[in-house]
PDB file as gemmi writes it, atoms N, CA and C in Angstrom:
CRYST1    1.000    1.000    1.000  90.00  90.00  90.00 P 1                      
ATOM      1  N   MET A   1     -17.514 -11.704 -31.945  1.00  0.00           N  
ATOM      2  CA  MET A   1     -17.645 -10.922 -30.725  1.00  0.00           C  
ATOM      3  C   MET A   1     -17.478 -11.801 -29.483  1.00  0.00           C  
ATOM      4  N   LYS A   2     -17.963 -13.052 -29.548  1.00  0.00           N  
ATOM      5  CA  LYS A   2     -17.824 -13.955 -28.411  1.00  0.00           C  
ATOM      6  C   LYS A   2     -16.352 -14.276 -28.159  1.00  0.00           C  
ATOM      7  N   LYS A   3     -15.561 -14.410 -29.240  1.00  0.00           N  
ATOM      8  CA  LYS A   3     -14.143 -14.702 -29.065  1.00  0.00           C  
ATOM      9  C   LYS A   3     -13.430 -13.550 -28.358  1.00  0.00           C  
ATOM     10  N   VAL A   4     -13.753 -12.343 -28.758  1.00  0.00           N  
ATOM     11  CA  VAL A   4     -13.120 -11.175 -28.141  1.00  0.00           C  
ATOM     12  C   VAL A   4     -13.479 -11.104 -26.662  1.00  0.00           C  
ATOM     13  N   THR A   5     -14.713 -11.362 -26.330  1.00  0.00           N  
ATOM     14  CA  THR A   5     -15.156 -11.332 -24.940  1.00  0.00           C  
ATOM     15  C   THR A   5     -14.468 -12.412 -24.123  1.00  0.00           C  
ATOM     16  N   SER A   6     -14.363 -13.607 -24.675  1.00  0.00           N  
ATOM     17  CA  SER A   6     -13.727 -14.692 -23.925  1.00  0.00           C  
ATOM     18  C   SER A   6     -12.230 -14.434 -23.770  1.00  0.00           C  
ATOM     19  N   ILE A   7     -11.579 -13.895 -24.794  1.00  0.00           N  
ATOM     20  CA  ILE A   7     -10.151 -13.584 -24.684  1.00  0.00           C  
ATOM     21  C   ILE A   7      -9.938 -12.485 -23.643  1.00  0.00           C  
ATOM     22  N   LEU A   8     -10.796 -11.488 -23.651  1.00  0.00           N  
ATOM     23  CA  LEU A   8     -10.697 -10.412 -22.669  1.00  0.00           C  
ATOM     24  C   LEU A   8     -10.924 -10.938 -21.249  1.00  0.00           C  
ATOM     25  N   ALA A   9     -11.877 -11.845 -21.096  1.00  0.00           N  
ATOM     26  CA  ALA A   9     -12.148 -12.418 -19.775  1.00  0.00           C  
ATOM     27  C   ALA A   9     -10.946 -13.213 -19.264  1.00  0.00           C  
ATOM     28  N   VAL A  10     -10.323 -13.978 -20.142  1.00  0.00           N  
ATOM     29  CA  VAL A  10      -9.146 -14.757 -19.747  1.00  0.00           C  
ATOM     30  C   VAL A  10      -7.995 -13.825 -19.388  1.00  0.00           C  
ATOM     31  N   ALA A  11      -7.826 -12.753 -20.135  1.00  0.00           N  
ATOM     32  CA  ALA A  11      -6.751 -11.804 -19.852  1.00  0.00           C  
ATOM     33  C   ALA A  11      -6.973 -11.118 -18.499  1.00  0.00           C  
ATOM     34  N   VAL A  12      -8.195 -10.720 -18.224  1.00  0.00           N  
ATOM     35  CA  VAL A  12      -8.494 -10.076 -16.941  1.00  0.00           C  
ATOM     36  C   VAL A  12      -8.273 -11.057 -15.802  1.00  0.00           C  
ATOM     37  N   MET A  13      -8.676 -12.309 -15.983  1.00  0.00           N  
ATOM     38  CA  MET A  13      -8.476 -13.321 -14.953  1.00  0.00           C  
ATOM     39  C   MET A  13      -6.978 -13.554 -14.714  1.00  0.00           C  
ATOM     40  N   ALA A  14      -6.191 -13.599 -15.785  1.00  0.00           N  
ATOM     41  CA  ALA A  14      -4.750 -13.817 -15.636  1.00  0.00           C  
ATOM     42  C   ALA A  14      -4.086 -12.657 -14.890  1.00  0.00           C  
ATOM     43  N   VAL A  15      -4.494 -11.442 -15.196  1.00  0.00           N  
ATOM     44  CA  VAL A  15      -3.933 -10.284 -14.491  1.00  0.00           C  
ATOM     45  C   VAL A  15      -4.327 -10.320 -13.016  1.00  0.00           C  
ATOM     46  N   GLY A  16      -5.554 -10.689 -12.734  1.00  0.00           N  
ATOM     47  CA  GLY A  16      -5.996 -10.785 -11.345  1.00  0.00           C  
ATOM     48  C   GLY A  16      -5.242 -11.849 -10.571  1.00  0.00           C  
ATOM     49  N   MET A  17      -5.027 -12.990 -11.183  1.00  0.00           N  
ATOM     50  CA  MET A  17      -4.285 -14.061 -10.513  1.00  0.00           C  
ATOM     51  C   MET A  17      -2.828 -13.662 -10.304  1.00  0.00           C  
ATOM     52  N   ALA A  18      -2.240 -12.988 -11.282  1.00  0.00           N  
ATOM     53  CA  ALA A  18      -0.844 -12.559 -11.145  1.00  0.00           C  
ATOM     54  C   ALA A  18      -0.706 -11.535 -10.024  1.00  0.00           C  
ATOM     55  N   SER A  19      -1.649 -10.620  -9.919  1.00  0.00           N  
ATOM     56  CA  SER A  19      -1.562  -9.614  -8.854  1.00  0.00           C  
ATOM     57  C   SER A  19      -1.764 -10.247  -7.484  1.00  0.00           C  
ATOM     58  N   MET A  20      -2.650 -11.229  -7.371  1.00  0.00           N  
ATOM     59  CA  MET A  20      -2.832 -11.927  -6.096  1.00  0.00           C  
ATOM     60  C   MET A  20      -1.573 -12.690  -5.707  1.00  0.00           C  
ATOM     61  N   SER A  21      -0.962 -13.342  -6.683  1.00  0.00           N  
ATOM     62  CA  SER A  21       0.255 -14.092  -6.417  1.00  0.00           C  
ATOM     63  C   SER A  21       1.375 -13.164  -5.968  1.00  0.00           C  
ATOM     64  N   PHE A  22       1.497 -12.023  -6.632  1.00  0.00           N  
ATOM     65  CA  PHE A  22       2.521 -11.050  -6.263  1.00  0.00           C  
ATOM     66  C   PHE A  22       2.285 -10.524  -4.851  1.00  0.00           C  
ATOM     67  N   ASP A  23       1.046 -10.238  -4.517  1.00  0.00           N  
ATOM     68  CA  ASP A  23       0.716  -9.729  -3.189  1.00  0.00           C  
ATOM     69  C   ASP A  23       1.022 -10.772  -2.119  1.00  0.00           C  
ATOM     70  N   ASN A  24       0.676 -12.027  -2.368  1.00  0.00           N  
ATOM     71  CA  ASN A  24       0.959 -13.092  -1.404  1.00  0.00           C  
ATOM     72  C   ASN A  24       2.459 -13.275  -1.218  1.00  0.00           C  
ATOM     73  N   THR A  25       3.209 -13.200  -2.318  1.00  0.00           N  
ATOM     74  CA  THR A  25       4.658 -13.378  -2.236  1.00  0.00           C  
ATOM     75  C   THR A  25       5.291 -12.261  -1.432  1.00  0.00           C  
ATOM     76  N   THR A  26       4.877 -11.017  -1.680  1.00  0.00           N  
ATOM     77  CA  THR A  26       5.477  -9.905  -0.940  1.00  0.00           C  
ATOM     78  C   THR A  26       5.117  -9.968   0.535  1.00  0.00           C  
ATOM     79  N   SER A  27       3.898 -10.380   0.873  1.00  0.00           N  
ATOM     80  CA  SER A  27       3.535 -10.466   2.288  1.00  0.00           C  
ATOM     81  C   SER A  27       4.303 -11.588   2.977  1.00  0.00           C  
ATOM     82  N   GLU A  28       4.592 -12.674   2.255  1.00  0.00           N  
ATOM     83  CA  GLU A  28       5.382 -13.749   2.851  1.00  0.00           C  
ATOM     84  C   GLU A  28       6.816 -13.290   3.095  1.00  0.00           C  
ATOM     85  N   PHE A  29       7.385 -12.535   2.162  1.00  0.00           N  
ATOM     86  CA  PHE A  29       8.734 -12.028   2.369  1.00  0.00           C  
ATOM     87  C   PHE A  29       8.775 -11.054   3.535  1.00  0.00           C  
ATOM     88  N   ASP A  30       7.761 -10.208   3.662  1.00  0.00           N  
ATOM     89  CA  ASP A  30       7.717  -9.269   4.779  1.00  0.00           C  
ATOM     90  C   ASP A  30       7.650 -10.009   6.107  1.00  0.00           C  
ATOM     91  N   SER A  31       6.812 -11.031   6.187  1.00  0.00           N  
ATOM     92  CA  SER A  31       6.700 -11.776   7.438  1.00  0.00           C  
ATOM     93  C   SER A  31       7.972 -12.572   7.713  1.00  0.00           C  
ATOM     94  N   ALA A  32       8.635 -13.076   6.672  1.00  0.00           N  
ATOM     95  CA  ALA A  32       9.888 -13.808   6.877  1.00  0.00           C  
ATOM     96  C   ALA A  32      10.971 -12.874   7.405  1.00  0.00           C  
ATOM     97  N   ILE A  33      11.020 -11.663   6.907  1.00  0.00           N  
ATOM     98  CA  ILE A  33      12.009 -10.697   7.379  1.00  0.00           C  
ATOM     99  C   ILE A  33      11.729 -10.332   8.833  1.00  0.00           C  
ATOM    100  N   GLU A  34      10.462 -10.107   9.164  1.00  0.00           N  
ATOM    101  CA  GLU A  34      10.109  -9.784  10.546  1.00  0.00           C  
ATOM    102  C   GLU A  34      10.460 -10.938  11.476  1.00  0.00           C  
ATOM    103  N   ASN A  35      10.177 -12.172  11.043  1.00  0.00           N  
ATOM    104  CA  ASN A  35      10.473 -13.338  11.883  1.00  0.00           C  
ATOM    105  C   ASN A  35      11.972 -13.490  12.083  1.00  0.00           C  
ATOM    106  N   SER A  36      12.763 -13.295  11.042  1.00  0.00           N  
ATOM    107  CA  SER A  36      14.209 -13.459  11.189  1.00  0.00           C  
ATOM    108  C   SER A  36      14.780 -12.398  12.115  1.00  0.00           C  
ATOM    109  N   GLN A  37      14.239 -11.176  12.068  1.00  0.00           N  
ATOM    110  CA  GLN A  37      14.714 -10.140  12.976  1.00  0.00           C  
ATOM    111  C   GLN A  37      14.304 -10.453  14.412  1.00  0.00           C  
ATOM    112  N   THR A  38      13.135 -11.021  14.594  1.00  0.00           N  
ATOM    113  CA  THR A  38      12.673 -11.377  15.932  1.00  0.00           C  
ATOM    114  C   THR A  38      13.519 -12.499  16.506  1.00  0.00           C  
ATOM    115  N   ILE A  39      13.852 -13.468  15.678  1.00  0.00           N  
ATOM    116  CA  ILE A  39      14.628 -14.616  16.148  1.00  0.00           C  
ATOM    117  C   ILE A  39      16.061 -14.205  16.469  1.00  0.00           C  
ATOM    118  N   THR A  40      16.675 -13.398  15.613  1.00  0.00           N  
ATOM    119  CA  THR A  40      18.087 -13.074  15.802  1.00  0.00           C  
ATOM    120  C   THR A  40      18.316 -12.019  16.862  1.00  0.00           C  
ATOM    121  N   CYS A  41      17.342 -11.174  17.129  1.00  0.00           N  
ATOM    122  CA  CYS A  41      17.570 -10.071  18.048  1.00  0.00           C  
ATOM    123  C   CYS A  41      16.361  -9.906  18.965  1.00  0.00           C  
ATOM    124  N   SER A  42      16.369 -10.634  20.056  1.00  0.00           N  
ATOM    125  CA  SER A  42      15.217 -10.560  20.952  1.00  0.00           C  
ATOM    126  C   SER A  42      15.293  -9.364  21.892  1.00  0.00           C  
ATOM    127  N   ASP A  43      16.492  -8.819  22.093  1.00  0.00           N  
ATOM    128  CA  ASP A  43      16.622  -7.676  23.005  1.00  0.00           C  
ATOM    129  C   ASP A  43      17.513  -6.590  22.411  1.00  0.00           C  
ATOM    130  N   CYS A  44      17.289  -6.242  21.168  1.00  0.00           N  
ATOM    131  CA  CYS A  44      18.119  -5.242  20.493  1.00  0.00           C  
ATOM    132  C   CYS A  44      17.933  -3.847  21.061  1.00  0.00           C  
ATOM    133  N   ASP A  45      16.783  -3.573  21.654  1.00  0.00           N  
ATOM    134  CA  ASP A  45      16.534  -2.231  22.170  1.00  0.00           C  
ATOM    135  C   ASP A  45      17.180  -2.001  23.542  1.00  0.00           C  
ATOM    136  N   VAL A  46      17.752  -3.041  24.137  1.00  0.00           N  
ATOM    137  CA  VAL A  46      18.400  -2.927  25.432  1.00  0.00           C  
ATOM    138  C   VAL A  46      19.824  -2.411  25.206  1.00  0.00           C  
ATOM    139  N   PRO A  47      20.312  -1.481  26.020  1.00  0.00           N  
ATOM    140  CA  PRO A  47      21.701  -1.008  25.867  1.00  0.00           C  
ATOM    141  C   PRO A  47      22.686  -2.167  25.995  1.00  0.00           C  
ATOM    142  N   LEU A  48      23.857  -2.016  25.389  1.00  0.00           N  
ATOM    143  CA  LEU A  48      24.823  -3.121  25.319  1.00  0.00           C  
ATOM    144  C   LEU A  48      25.228  -3.650  26.690  1.00  0.00           C  
ATOM    145  N   GLY A  49      25.379  -2.802  27.684  1.00  0.00           N  
ATOM    146  CA  GLY A  49      25.804  -3.252  29.007  1.00  0.00           C  
ATOM    147  C   GLY A  49      24.749  -4.075  29.724  1.00  0.00           C  
ATOM    148  N   ASP A  50      23.485  -3.924  29.376  1.00  0.00           N  
ATOM    149  CA  ASP A  50      22.408  -4.616  30.076  1.00  0.00           C  
ATOM    150  C   ASP A  50      21.996  -5.932  29.419  1.00  0.00           C  
ATOM    151  N   ARG A  51      22.618  -6.291  28.326  1.00  0.00           N  
ATOM    152  CA  ARG A  51      22.233  -7.532  27.629  1.00  0.00           C  
ATOM    153  C   ARG A  51      22.764  -8.764  28.360  1.00  0.00           C  
ATOM    154  N   LYS A  52      22.041  -9.855  28.209  1.00  0.00           N  
ATOM    155  CA  LYS A  52      22.461 -11.129  28.789  1.00  0.00           C  
ATOM    156  C   LYS A  52      23.652 -11.644  27.980  1.00  0.00           C  
ATOM    157  N   PRO A  53      24.589 -12.315  28.628  1.00  0.00           N  
ATOM    158  CA  PRO A  53      25.716 -12.873  27.873  1.00  0.00           C  
ATOM    159  C   PRO A  53      25.223 -14.030  26.988  1.00  0.00           C  
ATOM    160  N   PRO A  54      25.907 -14.301  25.901  1.00  0.00           N  
ATOM    161  CA  PRO A  54      25.476 -15.384  25.019  1.00  0.00           C  
ATOM    162  C   PRO A  54      25.600 -16.735  25.700  1.00  0.00           C  
ATOM    163  N   LYS A  55      24.767 -17.666  25.284  1.00  0.00           N  
ATOM    164  CA  LYS A  55      24.798 -19.013  25.843  1.00  0.00           C  
ATOM    165  C   LYS A  55      26.028 -19.760  25.314  1.00  0.00           C  
ATOM    166  N   LYS A  56      26.590 -20.596  26.162  1.00  0.00           N  
ATOM    167  CA  LYS A  56      27.738 -21.378  25.748  1.00  0.00           C  
ATOM    168  C   LYS A  56      27.281 -22.589  24.945  1.00  0.00           C  
ATOM    169  N   ILE A  57      28.058 -22.939  23.945  1.00  0.00           N  
ATOM    170  CA  ILE A  57      27.758 -24.119  23.139  1.00  0.00           C  
ATOM    171  C   ILE A  57      28.456 -25.308  23.774  1.00  0.00           C  
ATOM    172  N   ALA A  58      27.720 -26.380  23.985  1.00  0.00           N  
ATOM    173  CA  ALA A  58      28.258 -27.550  24.687  1.00  0.00           C  
ATOM    174  C   ALA A  58      29.310 -28.254  23.903  1.00  0.00           C  
TER     175      ALA A  58                                                      
END                                                                             
C-alpha cells in the first residue's frame, strides 16, 4: 500500500509540475508576442497620412 501511495504522489507531483511549466511557457509566448507588436508598431492606430516618416539609416 505504501508503494501505491508513493507512486501516486510522484505522479500527481509530475502532473502539477508539467502544468505549471506549460502555463509559464504560454504566458512567456503571450508576452513575447505583445512585446514584438509594441516594438514593431508604435503608432498602428494612427491613419496612414498622419504617421511619421521612417528614420533614415546612416
